[in-house]
C-alpha positions in Angstrom: -7.8 -10.0 4.2 -6.1 -10.1 1.1 -3.3 -12.7 1.4 -0.7 -12.6 -1.6 3.2 -12.3 -1.8 5.7 -15.0 -2.2 5.1 -18.6 -1.9 6.7 -22.1 -3.2 4.1 -24.8 -3.5 6.5 -27.9 -3.7 7.8 -27.8 0.0 4.2 -27.3 1.3 3.2 -30.7 0.0 6.3 -32.5 1.7 5.9 -30.6 5.0 2.2 -31.1 5.3 2.2 -34.9 4.2 -0.8 -35.8 6.7 -2.9 -33.6 4.4 -1.6 -35.0 1.3 -5.0 -36.0 0.0 -6.4 -32.4 0.4 -3.1 -30.8 -1.0 -2.8 -33.1 -4.0 -5.8 -31.3 -5.5 -4.6 -27.9 -4.6 -1.0 -28.5 -5.7 -2.4 -29.8 -9.3 -4.3 -26.5 -9.4 -1.1 -24.6 -8.5 1.2 -26.3 -11.1 -1.1 -25.5 -14.4 -1.9 -22.1 -15.5 -5.6 -21.1 -16.2 -6.8 -21.5 -19.9 -6.5 -18.7 -22.1 -9.1 -16.2 -22.9 -9.8 -13.6 -25.2 -7.0 -11.0 -25.4 -4.3 -13.1 -23.7 -0.7 -13.0 -24.9 1.7 -15.8 -25.2 5.4 -15.9 -26.4 5.5 -17.2 -30.0 8.0 -20.4 -30.5 10.8 -18.6 -32.1 13.2 -19.8 -34.7 16.6 -18.6 -35.6 19.0 -17.1 -33.0 17.4 -16.0 -29.6 16.5 -14.7 -27.2 14.0 -12.6 -28.3 12.9 -9.2 -27.1 9.9 -8.4 -25.1 9.4 -5.3 -26.7 9.1 -6.9 -30.3 5.4 -7.3 -31.0 6.0 -10.4 -33.7 7.8 -12.3 -30.9 4.0 -12.6 -29.5 0.9 -14.0 -30.2 -2.8 -12.9 -29.2 -5.8 -15.2 -28.5 -8.8 -14.2 -30.2 -11.1 -16.7 -28.3 -10.6 -19.5 -30.7 -6.9 -19.4 -32.3 -3.7 -17.4 -31.7 -2.7 -14.7 -34.0 0.5 -12.5 -34.1 0.3 -9.8 -32.2 0.5 -6.1 -33.3 1.5 -5.0 -30.0 3.8 -6.2 -27.2 2.5 -6.9 -23.7 2.0 -4.0 -21.6 2.4 -1.5 -24.2 0.3 1.8 -23.6 -0.7 0.8 -20.1 -0.6 2.7 -17.3 -1.8 2.8 -13.6 -4.8 4.5 -14.7 -5.5 2.3 -17.7 -4.7 -1.2 -16.6 -5.2 -4.1 -19.3 -6.7 -7.1 -18.1 -5.1 -9.7 -20.2 -2.7 -12.3 -18.8 0.8 -13.3 -20.3 2.4 -16.6 -20.7 5.9 -17.4 -21.4 5.5 -20.6 -23.4 7.8 -23.8 -23.0 10.6 -23.6 -25.4 10.6 -19.6 -25.8 13.3 -17.2 -24.3 12.5 -13.5 -23.9 14.9 -10.8 -23.1 13.9 -7.9 -21.0 17.1 -5.5 -21.8 15.6 -1.9 -20.7 13.6 -1.0 -17.6 9.9 -1.0 -17.9 6.6 -0.8 -15.7 3.6 -2.6 -17.2 0.1 -2.9 -16.0 -1.9 -5.9 -17.2 -3.2 -9.2 -15.6 -1.0 -12.1 -14.3 2.4 -13.2 -15.7 3.1 -17.1 -16.2 6.4 -18.5 -16.8 5.6 -22.2 -17.8 7.6 -25.3 -18.2 6.9 -28.7 -19.6 7.2 -31.9 -17.1 9.7 -32.9 -16.2 12.6 -30.4 -16.1 16.0 -32.2 -15.1 18.5 -29.5 -15.4 20.7 -29.2 -12.2 22.9 -26.4 -10.9 24.8 -24.3 -11.6 23.5 -24.1 -15.2 20.3 -22.2 -15.8 17.6 -24.1 -17.3 16.7 -23.4 -21.1 15.5 -25.4 -24.0 12.3 -26.9 -25.7 10.8 -27.8 -22.2 11.3 -24.4 -20.4 10.1 -20.8 -20.7 12.5 -18.3 -19.5 12.6 -14.4 -19.0 16.1 -12.9 -18.9 16.6 -9.7 -17.3 19.9 -8.4 -19.0 20.2 -4.9 -19.9 23.4 -4.4 -22.2 24.6 -1.6 -19.5 23.6 -3.1 -16.4 20.7 -3.3 -14.3 16.9 -3.7 -15.6 13.9 -2.7 -13.6 10.9 -5.0 -14.5 7.9 -3.6 -12.6 4.6 -5.0 -12.7 2.4 -2.5 -10.4 -1.2 -3.1 -11.5 -3.7 -4.3 -9.1 -3.8 -8.1 -8.5 -1.1 -8.4 -11.0 0.9 -11.4 -10.0 3.8 -13.4 -11.2 3.5 -17.4 -11.3 6.9 -19.4 -12.0 5.4 -22.8 -13.2 8.9 -24.7 -13.8 10.2 -21.9 -15.7 12.7 -19.3 -15.1 12.9 -15.7 -14.1 16.8 -15.0 -14.6 18.3 -12.1 -12.9 21.2 -12.0 -15.4 22.7 -8.7 -14.8 23.6 -6.8 -11.4 21.4 -3.9 -10.5 18.4 -5.7 -11.4 15.1 -5.3 -9.8 11.6 -7.0 -10.2 8.8 -4.9 -8.6 5.4 -5.8 -7.5 2.6 -4.0 -5.9 2.4 -4.3 -2.3 0.1 -7.3 -1.6 0.4 -9.0 -5.0 2.1 -12.3 -5.4 5.2 -14.1 -6.8 4.6 -17.8 -6.7 7.3 -20.1 -7.5 6.6 -24.0 -8.0 8.9 -26.8 -8.8 9.1 -29.0 -12.2 12.3 -30.6 -11.7 11.7 -33.4 -9.4 13.3 -32.3 -6.2 11.6 -30.6 -3.2 14.9 -29.8 -1.2 16.2 -27.3 -3.7 14.8 -25.8 -6.9 17.7 -26.5 -8.9 18.2 -24.5 -12.3 14.5 -23.3 -12.4 12.5 -20.6 -10.7 14.5 -17.4 -9.5 18.0 -17.7 -10.8 20.7 -17.5 -10.7 21.6 -19.4 -7.2 25.2 -19.8 -7.4 27.4 -18.3 -10.0 26.7 -14.6 -10.0 24.4 -14.4 -7.1 24.8 -10.9 -5.4 22.8 -8.6 -3.4 22.3 -6.3 -6.2 19.6 -8.8 -7.9 16.6 -8.2 -6.0 12.8 -8.4 -5.7 10.9 -5.4 -4.2 7.1 -4.7 -3.3 6.1 -1.0 -3.8 3.2 1.1 -2.7 0.9 2.6 -5.0 2.8 6.1 -5.0 5.9 4.5 -6.3 7.9 4.2 -2.6 9.3 1.1 -1.6 7.3 -0.8 0.8 9.5 -3.6 1.4 13.0 -4.9 0.1 11.8 -8.4 0.2 14.4 -10.5 -1.4 18.1 -10.5 -2.6 19.7 -13.0 -4.7 22.4 -13.4 -2.2 23.2 -11.5 1.0 21.8 -10.3 4.4 20.2 -6.7 3.4 16.9 -8.2 2.9 14.5 -10.3 4.4 14.9 -13.6 2.4 17.3 -14.8 -0.6 16.4 -16.9 -3.7 17.2 -20.0 -2.2 15.0 -19.3 0.9 12.0 -18.5 -1.3 12.6 -21.2 -3.9 13.3 -24.1 -1.1 11.4 -22.8 1.9 8.6 -20.4 0.5 6.1 -18.4 2.1 5.9 -14.8 3.1 3.5 -12.5 5.4 3.5 -8.9 5.1 2.2 -6.5 7.8 0.1 -3.7 7.2 -0.3 -0.6 9.7 -2.0 2.8 9.1 -3.4 5.4 11.7 -6.4 7.4 11.5 -5.8 10.1 11.8 -2.0 9.9 11.5 -1.5 13.9 12.4 -3.9 15.5 15.1 -3.8 17.9 17.7 -3.6 17.4 21.5 -6.6 16.7 22.9 -7.8 14.5 19.8 -7.6 10.6 19.6 -6.4 8.4 17.0 -6.9 4.7 16.1 -4.5 2.1 14.7 -5.6 0.2 11.5 -4.0 -3.3 11.1 -4.1 -6.1 8.4 -1.6 -8.6 6.8 -1.1 -10.1 3.8 0.9 -13.2 2.4 0.6 -16.2 0.6 0.4 -18.4 3.7 -0.9 -21.9 4.0 -4.6 -22.2 5.5 -4.4 -23.2 9.1 -1.2 -21.8 10.1 -1.1 -20.0 13.5 -0.5 -16.2 12.9 1.0 -14.2 16.2 0.5 -10.4 16.1 2.1 -7.9 18.4 1.4 -4.1 18.6 3.9 -2.2 20.4 4.7 1.5 21.1 8.4 2.1 19.5 9.0 5.6 20.7 6.9 8.4 22.2 7.3 11.7 24.2 8.2 11.5 27.6 5.5 10.6 30.0 3.3 8.6 27.6 3.3 5.0 27.7 1.0 2.5 25.7 0.3 -1.4 26.9 1.0 -3.2 23.8 -1.6 -6.1 22.3 -0.6 -9.3 21.1 -2.3 -12.5 20.4 -2.9 -15.4 17.9 -5.3 -16.5 15.1 -5.7 -19.3 12.5 -5.1 -18.1 9.2 -7.0 -17.4 6.9 -8.5 -14.7 9.6 -11.3 -12.5 9.6 -11.3 -8.6 9.4 -11.1 -8.7 13.3 -8.5 -11.1 13.7 -5.9 -8.4 14.6 -7.7 -5.6 16.5 -7.7 -2.1 15.5 -6.9 -0.4 19.0 -8.4 2.9 19.8 -5.2 5.0 21.1 -7.4 7.2 23.1 -6.8 11.1 23.5 -3.3 12.4 23.1 -2.4 15.1 25.6 1.2 15.4 25.2 2.2 16.9 21.7 5.3 15.0 19.8 6.0 12.1 17.5 4.8 8.7 18.4 5.8 5.6 16.4 3.8 2.4 16.9 4.6 -1.1 15.1 2.7 -4.1 14.0 4.7 -7.5 13.8 2.9 -10.5 12.3 4.6 -14.0 11.8 4.1 -17.7 11.5 6.2 -20.7 11.9 6.5 -22.4 8.6 8.1 -25.4 9.7 10.1 -26.4 12.7 13.2 -24.3 11.9 11.8 -21.4 9.6 9.7 -18.4 10.8 8.2 -15.9 8.4 8.1 -12.7 10.0 7.3 -9.0 9.1 7.2 -5.6 11.0 5.5 -2.4 9.8 5.7 1.1 11.5 3.6 4.0 11.5 4.1 7.5 12.7 1.6 9.9 14.6 2.2 13.5 14.7 0.5 15.1 17.8 0.5 19.2 17.6 0.2 21.4 20.6 -3.5 22.5 20.6 -2.9 26.2 20.3 -0.7 25.9 17.3 -1.4 27.4 13.9 -1.8 24.2 12.7 -4.7 23.3 15.0 -6.7 26.5 14.2 -10.1 25.9 12.6 -10.8 27.3 9.0 -14.1 26.2 7.6 -16.5 27.8 5.2 -19.5 29.3 6.3 -22.7 27.0 6.5 -25.0 27.8 3.4 -28.6 27.6 2.7 -28.8 27.0 -1.0 -32.5 26.9 -0.9 -32.6 30.5 0.4 -29.5 32.5 -0.5 -28.5 35.6 1.7 -25.4 36.9 0.4 -23.1 39.0 2.6 -22.8 42.2 1.0 -20.2 44.0 3.2 -16.4 42.7 3.4 -13.0 43.6 4.5 -10.3 41.7 3.2 -6.5 41.9 3.3 -6.0 39.2 0.8 -7.1 41.4 -2.3 -9.8 39.3 -3.5 -12.9 41.0 -3.6 -15.0 40.2 -6.6 -12.5 37.8 -7.5 -13.2 34.2 -6.1 -15.9 33.1 -8.6 -16.7 33.5 -12.3 -19.7 35.9 -11.8 -20.6 38.5 -9.1 -23.0 35.8 -7.4 -19.7 33.7 -7.0 -17.4 36.5 -5.9 -16.1 37.6 -2.6 -17.8 38.4 0.1 -21.0 37.6 -1.8 -20.2 34.0 -1.8 -19.8 34.0 2.0 -23.6 33.7 2.4 -25.6 34.5 5.6 -23.6 37.0 7.1 -23.8 40.9 7.6 -20.2 41.4 7.2 -17.1 39.3 6.4 -13.8 40.1 7.7 -10.6 38.1 6.4 -6.8 38.6 7.2 -3.7 36.6 8.0 -1.6 39.5 9.2 -3.9 41.7 11.1 -6.2 40.9 14.2 -10.0 41.7 14.4 -10.6 43.2 18.0 -13.8 42.4 19.6 -15.4 44.5 22.5 -13.0 44.5 25.5 -15.3 44.8 28.6 -14.3 45.0 32.6 -16.1 41.5 33.2 -19.0 39.5 32.2 -21.1 41.6 35.1 -20.6 44.6 32.5 -22.8 43.0 30.2 -26.3 44.1 31.6 -28.4 42.1 29.0 -26.6 39.1 27.5 -28.0 37.6 24.6 -27.1 34.1 22.9 -24.1 34.2 20.7 -22.6 37.2 22.2 -18.7 37.2 22.3 -16.4 39.4 24.7 -12.9 39.5 25.5 -13.1 39.8 29.6 -10.5 42.1 30.8 -10.7 40.6 34.2 -9.0 37.1 33.4 -7.9 38.1 29.9 -10.1 35.3 28.3 -12.5 35.1 25.2 -16.0 34.2 26.0 -19.3 33.5 24.6 -22.5 33.7 25.9 -24.4 30.4 25.0 -25.8 27.2 26.5 -23.6 24.0 26.1 -25.4 20.4 25.4 -27.0 19.1 28.6 -27.4 22.7 30.1 -30.6 24.2 30.9 -29.4 27.9 31.5 -27.2 30.3 29.4 -23.9 31.5 30.7 -20.5 32.8 29.8 -18.5 30.1 28.6 -14.6 30.5 27.7 -13.1 29.6 24.0 -10.4 27.0 25.4 -10.1 24.3 22.7 -9.6 24.9 19.2 -11.7 22.7 17.1 -13.9 22.4 13.9 -17.3 21.6 15.3 -20.2 20.2 12.6 -22.1 23.0 11.3 
């Protein structure tokens, strides 16, 4: 299970003091960025009046594997979801970068660094020779700073990510990480480093959100101040931790008489050894339907089977079904991390148009037998392909005649009853006037004798 989201390491050491020897090495790793590799960017130590713009290439240096050289592009320039860069970006101590217009970038990880110690206290926001800092400060209001690449995380190691103006959003791809670590000497409150502000100018319009790959919001995770989100800056800076439920259904749209399965997972930057609680429930469904929920616990990190993927069985009642997965863990004696995700399943009536089966005929590509005769109301005879061999009805191979329409019916033989067929043969189809049913003469799986069987359930059998 992928486990990334938001976490603050300082309090982890304080709360799990009995494991301090083990966690000291872990924390030491957490407080330092990895060494640069070829292609990585870092903010250049600036002279003159600052701060300096992210989108000015001259404010950056690129590592060539041995030395840092002035960049010719700024980080993220030209990157897209389909063309993600792999380099990391470092905001160096003593540098301050402004992001004054909305942008979406796709590269590796972003590190906002500081030199130890940093002793600034609230309500001032740390800056100076020991601090690396990003200011989200659009001149006309809000700024959207989105890092939506795969495995593209933000690590604030003593530096500052400053939401300077209202209506400002930092966006991450759902499942990625925002890691906050304290360099100012206190584990009780982060002071003037980390996510800022904490006091003056802190509003609910300064937000961190997680986004799905299609651009929709997966979770309004955090606001600077307020109750319209799961957490606020103080909670994340001081308490840390996160967990995010993942729930899908396969399939999510089906016909009555078919079955579906819930697929469960979770993400989060969760301390190993925490007890995760899960709960799967029916939120709503058609009258007459009931579901016995599932709940349980396991120790993080779990396995692919820690949370079950329950089969919902056969749905017989058409309608809309909503299921939920809640995952949570107790961070400390008074602070619980929890997340709930819902999924909607649509069950259509078995006789509805959406449940009819339309599938191309079976084809024997080794011995082609093109259909020579066709009747179509689609005005497409000879137009489906680039050559006569690919044109309709020729491409409907294996038939004597192809008939197509969406507005006119095909009337098969109407007979008084099955007894009227003196010598039935396998595959014969009739409309039985005695009971008004469509029937086929065949042998079902497991039967030894041929018989007349009613067409009763729309389906798409394997060919």
